Backbone as CSV, one residue per row, in Angstrom:
resi,resn,N_x,N_y,N_z,CA_x,CA_y,CA_z,C_x,C_y,C_z
1,MET,14.673,12.120,17.353,15.434,11.384,18.346,15.446,9.936,17.943
2,PHE,14.220,9.341,17.676,14.108,8.003,17.470,14.006,7.796,15.953
3,GLY,15.043,7.347,15.321,14.962,7.223,13.850,14.601,5.792,13.510
4,ARG,14.965,5.417,12.327,14.614,4.057,11.906,15.576,3.058,12.616
5,LEU,15.094,1.862,12.773,15.911,0.823,13.430,16.720,0.243,12.398
6,GLY,18.144,0.129,12.786,18.971,-0.517,11.780,19.161,-2.012,12.116
7,PRO,19.895,-2.800,11.481,20.135,-4.168,11.669,20.703,-4.493,13.054
8,PHE,21.631,-3.695,13.462,22.241,-3.874,14.738,21.211,-3.685,15.867
9,GLU,20.366,-2.713,15.771,19.360,-2.541,16.825,18.346,-3.635,16.790
10,LEU,17.976,-4.147,15.621,16.982,-5.210,15.569,17.649,-6.606,16.152
11,ILE,18.830,-6.833,15.860,19.521,-7.958,16.412,19.583,-7.821,17.974
12,LEU,19.915,-6.646,18.496,20.015,-6.403,19.930,18.663,-6.662,20.560
13,ILE,17.640,-6.125,19.988,16.199,-6.302,20.528,15.844,-7.800,20.551
14,LEU,16.167,-8.519,19.542,15.948,-9.947,19.375,16.676,-10.773,20.407
15,CYS,17.933,-10.362,20.681,18.756,-11.038,21.750,18.186,-10.770,23.110
16,ILE,17.785,-9.642,23.387,17.184,-9.301,24.674,15.815,-9.997,24.824
17,ALA,15.047,-10.032,23.872,13.743,-10.780,23.972,14.036,-12.223,24.116
18,LEU,15.010,-12.792,23.475,15.371,-14.236,23.655,15.837,-14.499,25.044
19,ILE,16.540,-13.590,25.659,16.955,-13.757,27.087,15.851,-13.694,28.006
20,VAL,14.981,-12.682,27.814,13.899,-12.438,28.724,12.872,-13.573,28.567
21,PHE,12.330,-13.938,27.415,11.258,-14.910,27.179,11.654,-16.311,27.019
22,GLY,12.973,-16.563,26.603,13.327,-17.908,26.329,12.958,-18.323,24.979
23,PRO,13.611,-19.315,24.425,13.368,-19.738,23.034,12.067,-20.418,22.805
24,SER,11.476,-20.997,23.831,10.267,-21.705,23.715,9.060,-20.784,23.596
25,LYS,9.157,-19.592,24.322,8.037,-18.679,24.389,8.154,-17.530,23.268
26,LEU,9.262,-17.465,22.683,9.431,-16.408,21.674,8.490,-16.432,20.477
27,PRO,8.173,-17.557,19.938,7.177,-17.627,18.858,5.792,-17.117,19.221
28,GLN,5.353,-17.580,20.518,4.079,-17.157,21.073,4.057,-15.676,21.345
29,VAL,5.065,-15.105,21.831,5.172,-13.741,22.122,5.081,-12.888,20.739
30,GLY,5.826,-13.357,19.751,5.788,-12.737,18.429,4.453,-12.715,17.791
31,ARG,3.738,-13.916,17.970,2.308,-14.012,17.449,1.398,-13.063,18.128
32,SER,1.496,-13.018,19.510,0.676,-12.092,20.313,0.986,-10.690,19.924
33,LEU,2.178,-10.290,19.715,2.482,-8.929,19.349,2.032,-8.664,17.981
34,GLY,2.085,-9.546,16.993,1.488,-9.326,15.724,0.012,-9.039,15.721
35,GLN,-0.670,-9.937,16.541,-2.143,-9.731,16.601,-2.545,-8.412,17.309
36,ALA,-1.706,-7.990,18.304,-1.942,-6.697,18.963,-1.820,-5.589,17.978
37,ILE,-0.690,-5.613,17.177,-0.508,-4.562,16.209,-1.634,-4.526,15.204
38,GLN,-1.997,-5.724,14.761,-3.184,-5.823,13.781,-4.405,-5.230,14.379
39,GLU,-4.794,-5.545,15.624,-5.912,-4.921,16.162,-5.879,-3.462,16.308
40,PHE,-4.630,-2.966,16.688,-4.398,-1.507,16.863,-4.671,-0.729,15.462
41,LYS,-4.117,-1.329,14.444,-4.310,-0.766,13.123,-5.750,-0.800,12.735
42,LYS,-6.402,-1.877,13.024,-7.883,-1.948,12.645,-8.659,-0.918,13.460
43,GLY,-8.297,-0.740,14.697,-9.031,0.271,15.533,-8.692,1.649,15.070
44,THR,-7.584,1.966,14.713,-7.305,3.350,14.183,-7.890,3.521,12.906
45,ALA,-8.004,2.563,12.077,-8.746,2.629,10.784,-10.221,3.012,10.975
46,ASP,-10.784,2.295,11.988,-12.182,2.439,12.286,-12.397,3.932,12.805
47,VAL,-11.485,4.437,13.579,-11.675,5.821,14.207,-11.517,6.708,12.990
48,LYS,-10.590,6.588,12.128,-10.366,7.495,10.999,-11.676,7.557,10.124
49,LYS,-12.246,6.311,9.845,-13.482,6.217,9.095,-14.647,6.947,9.758
50,GLU,-14.703,6.806,11.041,-15.744,7.424,11.786,-15.662,8.934,11.823
51,LEU,-14.429,9.483,11.925,-14.173,10.862,11.929,-14.474,11.431,10.474
52,ASN,-14.103,10.655,9.468,-14.310,11.151,8.120,-15.922,11.225,7.859
53,SER,-16.567,10.267,8.342,-18.025,10.281,8.145,-18.722,11.411,8.966
54,LEU,-18.136,11.703,10.065,-18.653,12.892,10.840,-18.443,14.152,10.268
55,THR,-17.235,14.296,9.760,-16.920,15.632,9.053,-17.645,15.752,7.780
56,GLU,-17.989,14.733,7.107,-18.717,14.931,5.791,-20.169,15.159,6.078
57,ASP,-20.699,14.760,7.138,-22.132,15.017,7.529,-22.413,16.387,8.218
58,THR,-21.448,17.201,8.434,-21.651,18.463,9.083,-22.368,19.495,8.336
59,PRO,-23.186,20.248,8.863,-23.985,21.302,8.043,-23.082,22.421,7.424
60,GLU,-21.905,22.562,8.074,-21.005,23.612,7.483,-20.454,23.234,6.100
61,ASN,-20.340,21.910,5.906,-19.938,21.505,4.576,-21.045,21.681,3.511
62,ASP,-22.283,21.602,3.915,-23.414,21.789,3.030,-23.479,23.279,2.578
63,LYS,-23.161,24.147,3.481,-23.260,25.631,3.183,-22.180,25.930,2.095
64,ASN,-21.076,25.419,2.210,-19.923,25.795,1.223,-20.166,25.079,-0.166
65,ALA,-21.067,24.122,-0.259,-21.147,23.437,-1.552,-22.003,24.157,-2.479
């Protein structure tokens, strides 16, 4: 249902953001959004690392080896 965003969709989103936040707040909103995405990616990487370490330490894996 939701495919890749094309250039028209990106321009439309940017115009709506410009109307809602105004030109003076738009860089601050973009920076905050970028930091939030970065923190989310870091959190998901930490969760993946933790899950991988938990699955490697299970006794079932030792039996099969």
